[in-house]
C-alpha positions in Angstrom: -23.4 8.9 -15.9 -24.8 8.9 -12.6 -22.4 12.3 -11.8 -24.6 13.0 -8.4 -23.8 9.9 -7.1 -20.2 10.0 -7.7 -19.9 13.4 -5.8 -21.9 12.2 -2.7 -19.8 9.3 -2.6 -16.9 11.6 -3.0 -18.4 13.4 0.1 -18.8 10.0 2.4 -14.9 9.7 1.6 -14.3 13.4 2.9 -16.2 12.7 6.0 -14.7 9.3 6.7 -11.4 11.1 6.6 -12.2 13.4 9.2 -13.9 10.9 11.5 -10.1 9.5 10.9 -8.6 12.5 11.9 -10.3 12.4 15.2 -8.0 9.8 17.3 -4.9 12.2 16.0 -6.7 15.4 17.7 -7.3 13.2 20.9 -3.5 12.4 20.8 -2.7 16.3 20.4 -4.9 17.1 23.3 -3.2 14.5 25.4 0.2 15.2 24.8 -0.7 18.9 24.5 2.2 19.7 22.0 0.2 22.2 19.9 -0.9 20.6 17.1 -4.6 20.6 18.4 -6.1 23.7 16.4 -4.3 22.3 13.1 -6.3 18.8 13.5 -9.2 20.1 14.4 -9.7 22.9 11.8 -8.2 19.6 9.4 -11.4 17.8 10.6 -13.8 20.9 10.1 -12.6 21.8 6.4 -13.2 17.4 5.9 -16.7 17.9 7.2 -18.1 21.0 5.6 -16.6 19.8 1.9 -18.3 16.5 2.9 -21.4 17.4 4.0 -21.6 19.8 0.9 -21.4 16.8 -1.3 -22.8 14.1 0.4 -26.2 16.4 0.5 -26.4 17.8 -2.4 -30.1 18.3 -3.7 -31.9 16.6 -6.1 -32.3 12.8 -7.1 -29.4 10.7 -8.8 -30.2 10.2 -12.4 -30.4 6.4 -11.6 -30.0 3.9 -8.8 -27.3 2.0 -10.0 -23.4 2.6 -9.8 -21.8 1.3 -13.2 -18.2 0.0 -13.4 -17.0 3.3 -15.1 -18.6 5.1 -12.3 -16.8 2.8 -9.8 -13.5 3.4 -11.2 -14.3 7.0 -11.4 -15.4 7.1 -7.8 -11.9 5.5 -6.9 -9.4 7.6 -8.9 -11.3 10.6 -7.8 -12.0 9.5 -4.6 -7.8 8.9 -3.8 -6.6 12.2 -5.2 -9.4 14.0 -3.4 -8.4 12.1 0.2 -4.7 13.1 -0.6 -5.8 16.6 -1.1 -7.4 16.6 2.1 -5.6 14.7 4.0 -2.6 16.9 3.6 -4.5 19.6 4.9 -3.1 19.0 9.0 0.8 19.0 7.7 0.5 22.6 6.2 -1.9 24.0 9.1 0.6 22.5 11.3 3.6 24.0 9.4 5.7 20.8 9.7 5.2 20.6 5.9 4.2 23.8 4.6 4.4 23.3 1.1 1.5 21.7 -0.7 3.6 19.2 -3.1 5.3 18.0 0.4 2.2 17.6 2.3 0.1 16.0 -0.4 3.5 13.5 -1.2 3.3 12.8 2.1 -0.2 12.3 2.5 -0.4 10.0 -0.3 2.6 7.7 0.4 0.4 7.1 3.6 -2.6 6.3 2.5 -1.4 4.1 -0.5 0.6 2.5 2.3 4.1 3.2 -0.1 6.0 4.6 3.1 7.8 7.3 1.1 9.1 10.5 2.7 9.7 14.0 2.9 10.4 14.3 6.4 13.9 14.8 7.2 15.6 14.6 11.0 14.7 17.9 11.3 10.8 17.4 10.5 11.2 14.3 12.6 12.4 16.5 15.8 9.6 19.1 15.4 7.0 17.4 14.5 4.3 17.2 17.3 2.7 13.5 18.3 -0.9 14.4 17.1 0.6 14.7 13.8 3.1 12.0 13.3 -0.1 9.7 14.8 -2.0 11.2 11.7 0.9 10.3 9.1 0.3 6.4 10.8 -3.3 6.8 10.7 -3.1 7.3 6.9 -1.5 3.7 6.1 -4.5 2.2 8.5 -7.2 3.5 6.6 -5.4 3.5 3.4 -4.2 -0.3 4.0 -7.4 -2.2 3.4 -8.8 0.8 1.6 -11.3 3.7 2.0 -13.8 2.6 -0.6 -13.7 -1.0 1.3 -14.4 0.6 4.8 -17.0 3.1 3.2 -19.2 -0.5 1.9 -18.7 -1.6 5.5 -20.2 1.6 6.7 -22.8 2.1 4.0 -23.9 -1.3 3.2 -27.2 0.2 2.1 -25.5 1.8 -1.2 -27.6 0.7 -4.2 -25.9 -0.8 -7.7 -22.9 -3.0 -7.9 -20.8 -1.8 -5.1 -18.6 -4.5 -6.5 -17.8 -2.5 -8.9 -16.0 -0.1 -6.0 -14.5 -3.2 -4.3 -12.7 -4.3 -7.7 -11.3 -0.6 -8.9 -9.2 -0.3 -5.5 -8.3 -4.1 -4.3 -4.9 -5.0 -4.9 -4.9 -8.5 -7.3 -6.1 -9.5 -10.6 -9.4 -10.5 -9.5 -12.0 -9.7 -6.1 -12.5 -13.0 -3.8 -15.9 -12.5 -2.6 -16.2 -14.1 1.2 -20.3 -14.1 1.4 -22.7 -12.8 -1.5 -23.0 -9.3 -0.4 -20.2 -6.9 -1.3 -20.6 -4.8 1.9 -21.1 -7.8 4.5 -17.4 -8.9 2.8 -16.1 -5.6 3.4 -17.2 -6.0 6.9 -15.6 -9.3 7.3 -12.3 -8.0 5.8 -12.1 -5.3 8.3 -12.9 -7.1 11.5 -9.8 -9.9 10.4 -8.0 -6.3 9.3 -8.7 -5.1 13.1 -8.2 -8.5 14.9 -4.7 -8.5 13.2 -3.9 -5.0 14.2 -5.1 -5.7 18.2 -2.9 -8.4 18.3 0.0 -6.9 16.9 -0.5 -3.9 19.1 -1.1 -6.1 22.3 2.6 -8.2 21.0 4.6 -4.7 20.7 3.2 -4.0 23.9 4.8 -7.1 25.5 8.0 -6.7 23.4 8.5 -2.7 25.7 7.3 -0.3 23.6 4.9 2.3 25.0 1.7 2.5 23.8 1.9 5.6 21.4 4.7 3.9 20.0 2.9 0.3 19.8 -0.2 2.0 17.6 2.0 4.0 15.3 4.2 1.2 14.3 1.2 -1.3 14.5 -0.8 1.0 12.2 2.3 1.3 9.9 2.9 -2.5 9.8 -0.9 -3.2 9.2 -1.3 -1.0 6.2 2.5 -2.6 5.0 3.2 1.4 4.9 6.6 1.7 6.7 6.2 5.4 8.4 7.8 5.2 11.8 7.7 7.7 14.6 11.6 7.6 14.0 13.8 9.1 11.2 15.9 6.0 11.7 12.7 3.8 11.7 12.7 0.5 13.6 16.6 0.9 13.7 16.0 3.4 16.8 15.0 0.3 18.9 17.7 -2.1 18.1 15.6 -4.6 19.9 15.4 -8.4 18.5 12.4 -9.4 20.3 10.7 -5.8 18.4 12.2 -6.7 15.0 11.2 -10.6 15.4 7.6 -9.5 16.0 7.6 -6.7 13.0 8.9 -9.3 10.5 6.3 -12.1 11.5 3.6 -9.6 11.4 4.6 -8.0 8.1 4.7 -11.1 6.4 1.6 -11.9 8.0 -0.4 -8.8 6.6 1.2 -9.6 3.0 -1.1 -13.0 2.7 -4.4 -12.5 1.3 -7.1 -11.9 4.3 -9.5 -14.5 2.4 -7.6 -17.4 3.8 -7.7 -15.9 7.5 -11.3 -15.8 7.0 -11.0 -19.8 5.6 -8.6 -20.0 8.7 -11.3 -19.1 11.1 -14.0 -20.6 9.6 -13.0 -23.9 10.2 -10.4 -25.2 7.4 -7.5 -24.0 9.8 -3.8 -24.7 8.4 -5.3 -26.1 4.7 -6.6 -22.7 3.7 -2.8 -21.8 3.5 -1.3 -25.3 2.6 -3.9 -25.6 -0.1 -3.0 -22.1 -1.5 -0.9 -21.8 -4.6 -0.1 -18.5 -4.1 0.4 -18.4 -0.5 3.0 -21.7 -0.9 5.2 -19.7 -3.7 4.6 -16.4 -1.5 6.3 -18.5 1.3 9.0 -19.9 -0.7 10.0 -16.5 -2.9 10.4 -15.1 1.4 12.4 -18.2 2.3 14.6 -18.0 -0.8 15.2 -14.6 -0.8 16.6 -14.6 2.9 18.5 -17.4 2.5 19.9 -15.3 -0.3 20.4 -12.4 1.3 22.2 -14.0 4.4 24.9 -15.8 2.4 25.3 -13.0 0.1 26.1 -10.5 3.3 28.3 -12.7 5.2 31.6 -11.3 4.1 29.9 -7.8 4.8 29.0 -8.9 8.6 32.8 -10.4 8.7 31.3 -14.2 8.7 28.4 -13.7 11.8 25.7 -15.6 10.4 22.9 -14.5 13.2 23.7 -10.8 12.6 23.3 -11.4 8.6 20.2 -13.5 8.9 18.7 -10.7 11.6 19.1 -7.9 9.2 18.3 -9.9 6.0 15.2 -11.5 6.9 13.6 -8.5 8.6 14.7 -6.5 5.2 13.2 -9.0 3.2 9.9 -9.5 5.0 9.9 -5.2 4.7 10.3 -5.3 1.1 8.1 -8.1 0.5 5.5 -6.9 2.1 6.1 -3.3 0.7 6.2 -2.0 4.2 9.5 -0.2 4.0 10.5 -0.6 7.6 14.6 -0.9 8.4 16.8 -1.9 10.6 19.9 -1.3 8.6 21.0 1.1 5.5 20.9 -1.8 3.0 22.1 0.8 0.6 25.7 -0.5 2.0 25.1 -4.1 1.3 26.5 -5.8 -1.9 25.5 -5.4 -5.1 24.0 -9.1 -5.5 21.9 -8.5 -2.6 20.8 -5.0 -4.4 19.4 -7.3 -6.8 17.4 -9.5 -4.7 15.6 -6.6 -3.0 14.6 -5.1 -6.6 13.3 -8.2 -7.5 11.4 -8.5 -4.0 10.0 -5.4 -4.7 8.6 -5.8 -8.3 7.2 -9.4 -6.9 5.6 -8.0 -3.6 2.9 -10.1 -1.7 -0.3 -11.6 -2.3 -3.2 -10.3 -3.9 -6.3 -9.6 -1.6 -3.7 -8.3 1.1 -2.6 -4.4 2.3 0.6 -5.1 0.4 1.7 -3.5 -3.0 4.0 -5.0 -5.7 3.1 -7.3 -9.1 1.5 -9.6 -6.8 2.7 -13.2 -6.7 -0.2 -14.5 -8.0 0.7 -12.7 -11.1 3.7 -13.5 -11.1 2.9 -17.4 -11.0 0.5 -17.1 -14.0 3.1 -15.2 -16.2 5.4 -18.1 -15.3 3.0 -20.9 -16.5 2.2 -18.7 -19.5 5.9 -18.3 -20.7 6.5 -22.0 -20.0 3.6 -23.0 -22.4 4.6 -20.6 -24.7 8.0 -22.1 -24.9 6.1 -25.8 -25.1 4.1 -24.4 -28.1 6.8 -23.7 -30.0 7.7 -27.1 -30.3 4.0 -28.4 -30.4 2.3 -25.6 -31.8 -1.0 -27.5 -32.1 -0.5 -28.4 -28.3 -2.0 -25.2 -25.8 -2.2 -26.4 -22.2 -4.6 -24.6 -20.2 -3.1 -23.2 -17.4 -4.1 -24.2 -13.6 -4.5 -22.0 -10.4 -5.3 -24.3 -7.6 -6.8 -26.7 -9.8 -8.8 -24.3 -11.5 -8.5 -23.3 -15.3 -7.6 -19.5 -15.9 -9.7 -17.7 -18.6 -7.6 -16.5 -21.6 -8.9 -13.1 -21.4 -7.6 -12.7 -17.6 -3.9 -14.3 -19.1 -4.4 -11.2 -21.2 -5.2 -9.0 -18.7 -2.1 -10.1 -16.3 0.1 -9.9 -19.1 -0.9 -6.6 -20.3 -0.5 -5.4 -16.4 3.1 -6.3 -16.3 4.0 -4.6 -19.3 2.1 -1.5 -18.1 3.9 -2.0 -14.9 7.4 -1.8 -16.4 6.4 0.8 -18.6 5.3 3.2 -15.8 8.5 2.6 -14.1 10.8 3.5 -16.5 8.8 6.3 -17.8 8.1 7.6 -14.4 12.1 7.3 -13.8 12.7 9.1 -16.9 10.3 12.0 -15.2 12.0 12.0 -12.2 15.6 12.4 -13.6 14.5 15.4 -15.6 16.4 18.8 -13.8 17.6 16.2 -11.0 20.8 15.7 -10.3 20.6 12.4 -9.1 21.7 8.9 -10.6 20.0 6.6 -12.6 19.8 4.5 -9.6 18.2 6.7 -7.3 15.7 7.4 -10.3 14.6 4.2 -11.5 14.3 2.7 -7.8 12.4 6.0 -6.8 10.1 5.1 -9.6 9.7 1.1 -9.0 9.6 1.9 -5.3 6.5 4.4 -5.9 4.7 2.2 -8.2 5.5 -1.0 -5.9 4.4 0.7 -3.1 7.6 0.1 -1.0 9.0 3.3 0.7 12.6 3.0 0.7 15.0 2.5 -2.7 18.4 2.3 -3.6 21.3 5.4 -4.0 19.9 8.8 -2.9 16.2 7.8 -1.9 17.6 4.8 0.2 16.6 3.4 3.8 18.3 6.3 5.5 17.6 9.2 2.7 14.4 10.5 1.9 12.5 12.4 -0.7 12.9 15.9 0.2 15.9 16.7 -2.0 13.6 16.3 -5.5 12.0 19.5 -7.1 8.3 20.0 -7.1 7.6 18.3 -10.4 9.4 15.1 -9.3 7.5 14.8 -6.0 4.1 15.4 -8.1 5.1 12.9 -10.4 6.2 10.5 -7.4 2.5 10.8 -5.5 0.7 9.8 -8.9 2.8 6.8 -9.1 2.6 5.5 -6.0 -1.5 6.3 -6.8 -1.1 4.3 -10.1 0.5 1.3 -8.2 -2.0 1.4 -5.0 -5.2 1.6 -7.8 -3.1 -1.5 -9.9 -3.3 1.0 -12.7 -6.4 1.1 -14.4 -8.8 3.4 -12.7 -6.6 6.4 -12.9 -5.8 5.7 -16.6 -9.4 5.8 -17.5 -10.3 8.9 -15.4 -7.7 10.4 -18.6 -9.7 8.7 -21.1 -12.6 11.0 -22.8 -14.9 7.9 -23.0 -15.0 7.9 -19.0 -16.8 11.3 -19.3 -19.2 10.3 -21.8 -23.1 10.6 -20.4 -23.3 6.6 -21.3 
C-alpha cells in the first residue's frame, strides 16, 4: 500500500478545505461580527496540517493509485475534513463541544442538513460562520475528491478509483476519456447552475448574502439555511418556486446536462430511463401528498399544492429545506415522505438516497424473479436504456439495498440507546442521516433539531451520514484488516 501517496492526497484535501474557508473569512471581515479570528486561525491550522502532509519527504513506493487506496483516501479524507472543518465552530464558540461541531460539519459536507443548531445558536451565530456552514454543502455536493482531481489533473494512477469511491450511484459515467477532464466538466456545470440560481434568488428579492447561502445549500442538496425556520422564513411564493425547481434540477444526473449542452438538447433527458422515472416519482408523490393534505388545509388545493410540491422536491432531492412542519400532516403523507427519503434522486447528482436507477433495477430484478418462478428455465436479460445490465452489477445493487436497510435499522437501534425519543424519531433520524436528507419525523422533524441527542448518538449519526454519502463501501473497507495489508 502506498502510504505516502495516501498521506499526500489527504494533505491536498486539507489545503483545499483551507482555501474553501477564505470566502467565509472575507464575509466575516465585511460584516465585522467578531468571527474573523476564528476563521483565520482555522485556515492556518488547515494550511499547517495540509502542508506537513502534502510535502512529507521521500519518494512514493509506486506511482499508481489502486482501488483499495482510492477507497482508503476517500474514507479517511472525509473523516479528516469533518474534523478540521469543525474547528471554526469550536473556536468561535458557536458549537464549543467537539461532537456537535463534528456533527454539523459532517452534516454539511455530506449534504445531509441535519443540525444541532437551536434557535439560540442561530440568533448568536455570526454571518461568517453561517457562510462556512453553507460552504460545506457546496464543496461536499459534487465531491471534494472530484474537486481535487479537477485542480490536480496530473495525479498519476487510476484516478477514476477516487471518483468511483466518492461519486453517488452504481457506476461512474465518464464524459470524456480522462477522469480529471471529466471532473472539470462536472464542476463547470455545477458552477453554472449555481450562478443561475444565485441570480434567480436575487431577482426574487433575497439579499446577496441570503442568495449565496441558499444557493450553496440548494446546489449541494444540503438544506442548511441562514434561519431556524428555513425557507418558511421568507413566506414568499416566488422564492419557493425557484428553490423547488433548482432542488429538482440538482437531483438530476449531471451527465445529462453535459449531453444537453453538447447538442442532444431535450433528447438527453427524454431518452434517459432514470430521469423519466425520477420525474414520474416526483409528480406522483406531489399529487398524492397534495390530495392527502386537502382536509388538513381545509380544501384549499393551491395551498396544499404549494407546500406539498416544495416538500416532495426537497425530500426527493434530499435537500431538506422546509416551508411547513410536515410533522403535522396526516400519517399517510408521512409514509410518502419516508418512501421519498429512501428513493432519493438520480445517480451522478449531488443528492442522496438509494437512487432512482437502483430502484428501477431492483423492480426489474423482482419482476424477473417472479416470472422465473413459473418458468425456471427462462431468465430475461435486464436492460436500462436498451443496454443489458451485468449480473455481477445486479448482485451488487441488491447487496447495496440490503446493507442500506440494515444500516438504517442498526443505526436507529444505536441512537435509541440511552435516548428518551420514541421509535419514530430514532428510526427516522437514522434513515434521514443515511439518506442524507436532514429533517426526519417526530422530535427530529422539520422545525426540530438533533441537539437533544447524547454524545454517542451524535457521533453515530455523523458516521451514518458518512456511510450514506460514500455509499457504504469505502467506510466498510476502512474497518477491514485487509485494507491495511501491504499488498
